[in-house]
C-alpha positions in Angstrom: 12.7 15.6 57.1 13.7 17.7 60.1 17.0 15.8 60.6 18.0 16.5 56.9 17.1 20.2 57.3 19.1 20.5 60.5 22.1 18.9 58.8 21.9 21.2 55.8 21.7 24.2 58.0 24.7 23.0 60.1 27.1 23.6 57.1 26.1 27.2 57.2 26.8 27.6 60.9 29.8 29.2 62.7 31.2 25.8 63.4 32.0 25.3 59.8 33.4 28.8 59.4 36.2 27.8 61.8 37.7 25.7 59.0 37.9 28.7 56.7 39.4 30.8 59.4 41.9 28.1 60.2 42.9 27.8 56.6 43.5 31.5 56.3 45.7 31.5 59.4 47.7 28.5 58.1 48.2 30.0 54.6 49.3 33.3 56.1 51.7 31.8 58.6 53.3 29.5 56.0 53.9 32.2 53.5 54.9 35.1 55.8 57.1 33.2 58.2 59.6 32.9 55.4 59.7 36.7 54.7 62.2 37.8 57.3 62.1 41.4 58.7 59.3 43.5 57.2 57.4 46.8 57.6 53.7 47.2 57.1 52.5 50.4 55.4 48.9 51.6 55.7 47.0 54.4 54.0 44.1 55.4 51.9 43.0 53.3 48.9 41.6 56.5 47.4 44.9 58.4 46.9 45.8 58.7 43.2 49.3 58.5 41.9 49.3 62.3 41.7 48.7 62.7 45.4 51.8 63.9 47.4 51.4 61.2 50.0 51.3 58.5 47.3 54.7 59.7 46.1 56.0 59.9 49.7 54.7 56.4 50.5 56.5 55.1 47.3 59.7 56.7 48.4 59.4 55.4 51.9 58.9 51.9 50.7 61.8 52.3 48.3 64.1 53.3 51.2 62.8 50.5 53.4 63.5 47.9 50.8 67.0 49.3 50.3 67.5 49.0 54.0 66.7 45.3 53.8 63.0 45.3 54.9 60.2 43.6 53.0 57.2 45.8 52.5 53.7 44.6 53.4 50.6 46.5 52.4 46.9 45.8 52.1 47.4 44.9 48.5 44.9 47.4 47.0 45.2 50.7 45.2 46.2 54.1 46.5 48.8 54.3 49.2 48.9 50.5 49.3 49.9 50.5 45.6 52.5 53.1 46.3 54.1 51.0 49.0 54.3 47.9 46.7 55.5 50.1 43.8 58.4 51.5 45.9 59.4 48.0 47.0 59.3 46.7 43.5 61.4 49.6 42.2 64.0 48.8 44.8 63.9 45.1 43.9 62.8 44.3 47.4 60.1 41.9 48.7 56.7 43.4 47.8 53.8 41.7 49.7 50.1 42.4 49.5 47.4 41.1 51.9 44.3 41.7 49.9 40.8 41.6 51.5 37.6 40.3 49.9 35.0 42.9 50.4 31.6 43.7 48.7 33.2 46.6 46.8 35.8 44.3 45.3 39.4 45.4 46.0 41.6 44.5 43.0 45.1 43.7 43.9 47.6 46.3 42.5 50.2 45.2 39.9 53.3 45.7 42.0 52.9 42.8 44.3 55.2 39.8 44.2 53.6 37.8 47.0 49.8 38.0 47.3 47.5 36.6 49.9 43.8 36.9 49.8 41.7 37.1 53.0 38.0 36.8 53.7 38.3 37.8 57.4 39.6 41.2 58.4 40.8 39.9 61.8 43.0 37.2 60.3 44.5 39.7 57.9 45.2 42.1 60.8 47.1 39.4 62.7 49.4 39.0 59.7 50.1 42.7 59.5 51.2 42.7 63.2 52.9 39.4 63.6 55.4 39.8 60.8 56.1 43.5 61.0 59.0 45.2 62.7 57.3 48.5 62.3 54.1 50.2 61.1 54.0 53.2 58.9 50.7 55.0 59.0 50.2 57.2 56.0 47.1 59.5 55.6 43.9 57.4 55.3 40.4 56.8 56.5 38.6 54.5 58.8 40.7 51.4 57.9 43.9 53.2 58.4 42.7 54.6 61.8 41.7 51.2 62.8 45.2 49.8 62.2 46.8 52.7 63.9 44.8 52.6 67.1 44.8 48.8 67.3 48.6 48.8 67.1 49.1 51.3 69.9 46.4 49.6 72.0 48.2 46.2 71.7 51.5 47.8 72.7 49.9 49.8 75.5 48.3 46.7 77.0 51.5 44.6 76.4 49.7 42.1 74.2 52.6 42.5 71.7 56.2 43.6 72.2 56.8 47.3 71.5 57.8 48.3 68.0 57.9 51.6 66.0 54.6 53.0 65.0 55.3 55.9 62.7 52.6 58.3 61.7 53.5 60.1 58.4 52.2 63.6 57.7 52.0 66.0 60.6 49.7 68.3 58.8 47.2 65.6 58.1 47.3 64.0 61.6 47.7 67.1 63.7 44.0 67.2 64.6 44.1 63.7 66.1 47.4 64.3 67.9 46.0 67.5 69.4 42.8 65.7 70.4 44.8 63.0 72.2 47.0 65.6 74.0 44.3 68.1 74.8 41.2 66.0 75.4 41.9 62.3 75.9 45.0 62.9 78.2 43.4 65.5 80.5 40.3 63.3 80.9 42.6 60.6 82.3 41.8 58.1 79.6 45.5 57.7 78.6 48.7 58.4 80.4 51.4 60.8 79.3 53.7 57.9 78.4 51.0 56.6 76.0 51.7 59.5 73.7 55.2 58.1 73.2 53.8 55.0 71.6 54.0 56.6 68.2 56.1 59.1 66.3 55.1 61.7 63.7 57.3 62.4 60.7 57.2 64.2 57.4 60.2 62.7 55.5 60.8 59.2 54.2 64.3 59.2 55.6 63.0 59.9 59.1 61.0 56.7 58.9 64.2 54.7 58.3 66.1 56.6 60.9 63.5 55.9 63.6 63.3 52.2 62.8 67.1 51.7 62.7 67.5 53.7 65.9 64.9 51.5 67.7 66.6 48.2 66.7 70.1 49.5 67.3 69.2 49.6 71.0 
């Protein structure tokens, strides 16, 4: 009886979870490796279509698509929807990496290529691996997570440097000031680390920074 119970429990252990993790990596690699150059756009899922940053995210995605970039978002509503909507309007590649969470996130209707993920860390690998740049629109904890992880990976040379563009100086000014006036003086980052990201307020500046970076 104990042997049967142990066997049943084994299927619920971390060892078996590895197969699901592997399948998510395989699916993501197979689909996204065919995309070509892309830009990942992040931002709040709570921003309605009337929000000014929703409209700016849509315009940014539109210009990125016109410049030949696929647009990758988290696949949900808000800024993510705006990104996919802009890409669709420009007839570009509109990609959504949806996440399965308790408060179910429904994929937005402007996605052409949709991937669903159970594990956040697998999804985050896909955002980084296939992006030529990150655009960080106003958002909450999830957006902050993507922003700080990206600049940390670049800082520690775990990934090659690429443009990390923070959109909305008014929204992000408090964090930028905190980094400059508190984190830097405490010696927890170097002055050069402040150059790992750029702050912009216009969609066309996003395109300009990306094109200038890769022209080098």
